[in-house]
C-alpha positions in Angstrom: 5.5 18.8 -11.2 7.4 20.5 -8.4 11.0 19.5 -8.2 11.3 16.4 -6.1 7.5 15.8 -5.9 6.6 12.1 -6.1 3.2 11.2 -7.5 1.2 8.1 -8.2 -0.6 8.1 -11.5 -1.9 5.9 -14.3 -2.7 2.1 -14.3 -0.7 -0.8 -15.6 -0.8 -4.5 -15.5 1.2 -6.3 -12.8 4.8 -7.0 -13.7 5.2 -10.6 -15.0 8.1 -12.7 -16.1 8.4 -13.3 -19.8 6.6 -16.3 -21.4 8.3 -19.6 -20.9 10.8 -18.2 -18.4 10.5 -20.1 -15.1 13.6 -19.4 -12.9 14.4 -21.7 -10.0 12.9 -20.6 -6.6 14.8 -17.9 -4.7 17.1 -18.9 -1.8 15.5 -17.5 1.4 19.0 -17.2 2.9 19.8 -14.5 0.4 17.0 -12.4 1.8 18.5 -12.6 5.3 21.9 -11.7 3.9 20.5 -8.7 2.1 18.7 -7.5 5.2 21.8 -7.9 7.3 23.9 -5.9 4.7 21.3 -3.1 4.7 21.3 -2.9 8.5 25.1 -2.8 8.5 25.0 0.1 6.1 26.4 -1.9 3.1 23.7 -0.6 0.9 25.3 -1.1 -2.5 26.1 -4.7 -1.7 22.6 -5.3 -0.6 21.1 -3.7 -3.7 23.3 -5.8 -6.0 22.2 -9.0 -4.2 18.5 -8.1 -4.4 18.5 -6.8 -8.0 20.4 -9.8 -9.2 18.0 -12.1 -7.5 14.9 -10.3 -8.8 16.2 -9.7 -12.4 14.2 -7.9 -15.0 11.1 -8.5 -17.1 13.0 -9.9 -20.1 15.4 -11.9 -17.8 13.7 -12.7 -14.5 15.7 -13.9 -11.6 14.7 -16.5 -9.0 13.1 -13.9 -6.8 11.3 -12.1 -9.6 7.8 -12.7 -8.2 8.9 -13.0 -4.6 7.1 -10.3 -2.5 9.5 -10.5 0.4 12.5 -9.8 -1.9 10.7 -6.8 -3.5 9.7 -5.4 -0.1 13.3 -5.6 1.1 14.4 -3.8 -2.1 11.8 -1.1 -1.6 13.0 -0.7 2.0 16.6 -0.5 0.8 15.8 2.3 -1.6 14.1 4.2 1.1 17.1 3.7 3.4 19.4 5.0 0.6 17.2 8.0 -0.1 17.3 9.0 3.5 21.1 9.4 3.3 21.0 11.6 0.2 19.8 15.0 -1.0 18.7 16.6 -4.2 18.3 14.7 -7.4 20.1 11.6 -6.0 17.6 11.4 -3.1 14.7 11.9 -5.6 15.9 9.1 -7.8 16.1 6.6 -4.8 12.7 7.6 -3.6 11.4 7.1 -7.1 12.9 3.6 -7.2 11.3 2.7 -3.8 7.9 4.0 -5.0 8.2 1.9 -8.1 8.8 -1.2 -6.1 5.9 -0.5 -3.7 3.7 0.1 -6.7 4.7 -3.2 -8.2 3.7 -4.9 -5.0 0.4 -3.0 -5.1 -0.2 -4.3 -8.6 0.5 -7.9 -7.4 -2.0 -7.5 -4.6 -4.6 -6.0 -7.0 -4.1 -9.0 -9.3 -4.5 -11.4 -6.5 -8.1 -10.1 -5.9 -9.0 -12.0 -9.0 -8.7 -15.2 -7.0 -11.9 -14.3 -5.2 -15.0 -16.2 -6.2 -18.4 -16.6 -4.5 -17.0 -19.9 -2.9 -13.9 -18.3 -1.5 -13.8 -18.8 2.3 -14.4 -15.5 4.2 -11.0 -15.8 5.9 -9.2 -15.9 2.6 -11.3 -13.1 1.2 -10.3 -10.9 4.1 -6.7 -11.9 3.8 -6.5 -10.9 0.0 -8.5 -7.7 0.4 -6.5 -6.7 3.5 -3.2 -7.3 1.6 -4.5 -5.1 -1.2 -5.3 -2.3 1.3 -1.9 -2.8 3.0 -0.1 -2.4 -0.3 -2.0 0.8 -1.1 -1.0 2.0 2.4 2.7 1.5 1.6 2.4 3.6 -1.6 0.8 6.4 0.3 3.3 6.2 3.2 6.3 6.4 0.9 4.8 9.3 -1.0 4.2 11.2 2.2 7.6 10.4 3.6 9.4 11.3 0.4 7.6 14.5 -0.2 8.4 15.6 3.4 12.0 15.1 2.6 12.0 16.6 -0.9 9.6 19.5 -0.9 10.9 22.7 0.6 8.0 25.0 -0.2 5.5 24.8 2.7 2.5 25.5 0.4 3.5 22.7 -2.0 4.0 20.3 0.9 0.6 21.2 2.3 -0.8 20.4 -1.2 0.8 17.0 -1.1 -0.8 16.3 2.2 -4.2 17.3 0.7 -3.7 14.9 -2.1 -2.6 12.0 0.1 -5.5 12.6 2.5 -7.9 12.6 -0.5 -6.3 9.4 -1.8 -6.9 7.5 1.4 -10.5 8.8 1.6 -11.1 7.8 -2.0 -10.0 4.2 -1.3 -12.2 4.1 1.8 -15.1 5.5 -0.1 -14.7 3.4 -3.2 -14.7 0.2 -1.2 -17.7 1.4 0.9 -15.9 1.0 4.3 -18.5 3.1 6.1 -21.5 1.4 4.7 -23.4 -0.8 7.2 -24.5 -4.4 7.0 -26.0 -6.7 9.6 -24.4 -9.9 10.7 -25.2 -12.6 13.3 -24.1 -11.5 16.8 -22.9 -13.8 19.6 -26.4 -13.8 21.2 -28.0 -14.8 17.9 -29.3 -11.3 17.2 -28.4 -9.3 14.1 -25.9 -6.6 14.8 -24.8 -3.7 12.5 -21.1 -3.5 11.5 -19.2 -1.3 9.0 -18.2 -3.1 5.8 -14.6 -2.0 6.3 -14.3 -4.3 9.4 -14.7 -7.3 7.1 -12.2 -6.4 4.5 -9.2 -5.1 6.5 -7.4 -6.7 9.4 -6.9 -4.7 12.7 -3.1 -4.6 12.0 -3.6 -2.9 8.6 -6.4 -0.7 10.0 -4.1 0.4 12.8 -1.3 1.3 10.3 -3.5 3.8 8.6 -4.5 5.3 11.9 -0.9 5.6 12.9 0.0 7.4 9.7 -2.8 9.9 10.2 -1.9 10.5 13.8 1.8 11.0 12.9 0.9 13.6 10.3 -1.7 16.1 11.6 -2.0 17.9 8.3 -2.6 14.6 6.5 -5.3 13.7 9.1 -6.9 17.1 8.6 -6.9 16.7 4.8 -8.4 13.2 5.2 -11.1 14.5 7.5 -11.8 17.4 5.1 -12.2 15.0 2.2 -14.9 13.1 4.1 -12.8 10.3 5.7 -14.3 8.6 8.7 -13.2 5.0 9.0 -9.6 5.6 10.0 -10.5 8.2 12.6 -11.5 5.3 14.9 -9.0 2.6 15.9 -9.8 -1.1 15.6 -11.2 -2.7 18.8 -8.7 -4.2 21.2 -10.7 -7.4 21.8 -12.5 -9.9 19.6 -15.8 -8.1 19.8 -17.0 -6.7 16.4 -17.3 -2.9 16.5 -20.9 -1.7 16.2 -21.3 0.9 13.5 -23.2 4.1 13.6 -26.7 4.0 12.1 -26.8 3.8 8.4 -28.2 1.8 5.5 -27.8 -2.0 5.5 -25.5 -2.8 2.6 -24.0 -6.2 1.7 -20.4 -6.4 0.5 -20.3 -7.3 -3.2 -17.5 -9.7 -3.7 -16.0 -8.0 -6.8 -12.8 -9.7 -8.0 -11.7 -6.6 -9.9 -11.9 -4.0 -7.2 -9.3 -1.4 -7.8 -8.1 2.0 -6.5 -9.2 5.0 -8.5 -7.4 4.9 -11.9 -5.6 8.2 -11.3 -3.7 6.6 -8.3 -2.3 3.4 -9.6 1.2 3.8 -10.9 4.3 5.6 -9.7 6.8 7.9 -11.4 8.9 10.9 -10.5 9.5 14.0 -12.4 9.2 17.8 -12.4 6.3 20.1 -12.9 6.2 21.3 -16.4 
């Protein structure tokens, strides 16, 4: 791949601690200390605190499965990458992408909790967390590639790929399909499926990313993307969809992103 180009490929199981290894819970105060160190520019100290707390597969630390610690570590690597150039920057972006991908895998695994009896609020929470974690992977890819890729044509190609990635997720999970639900007046009203599986906050983050990067938005639109071209409603009213087939959301506990988009690594074009 092109020098510095970050990609998201393959599919692996979520990272888990070794059998029989149950470390004590993480100390929340450590997370606050790590964040303060990062904000003070003491990046090496923050990294050591976080990596010691998280540990490794064969020797998990107390924060091994703690999402907040891993998010802070991913953010730390992004912060470090922004201060570097060349291979050093590429390496830090790669570490950040790896952490965000691990969080994506955890969110993907958590979808297996969904059963036909799961309350709608929890279903939406789990599915929205999944789509939010996918967003973070795409966001860091886009940010890193803008920093690392100097060839305009290759950078444009990376926007094309990311725009297609977002469309593929939207399309795979049938965001634009229409179903009818009970309205406030007792009448059935049409809504897009996507409005039931993603919170307005996460929905808005995708919209913000597209608006911030016009080439990404153009690529998303070109691929067939529609859902994130409209922002979530600003009140509690459900958005009424454009006309379309009435489709029920299938509560599938193994919903995943396209297999070619589910693991992170860095490298160079061969």
